[in-house]
C-alpha positions, 0 to 999 in steps of 0.5 A: 081943679085950677089947673084945669079949669085955665086948660079949659078957657085955653082950648075954648078961646082956642089956644089950648097951649098954656106956660107953665109959669101961667098955669102954675100961678100962685100954687107952691108947685112949678109944674103939674106933675108936682101938684098931683100925687104919682099916682094920680099924675100917672092916671091924668098925663096923657089922658086927660092933660099933655104936653103942648107944641112947645116947652113948657107949654100945656094943653088939656088933651080933647079925643073925639067920643066914639058914636058907633060903639053906643050900646043900645038902651036897654028896653023897660019891662012894663008891670 
């Protein structure tokens, strides 16, 4: 979670790109990819975490949530 916490803090401060060295500080891994199992990495890369604008930087990927396709709440039947 520390990797994502650092990315969230950076995004909240308005500077979403985090240098890989700062992102991985305190980990034995040198890159986010090495910190996750292959299956997990494949499922989060380009969904939650992506490369930053410059080489050697990573960022949290934020996407707008859909507003049109929200389902209507189910009506509860009175008993």
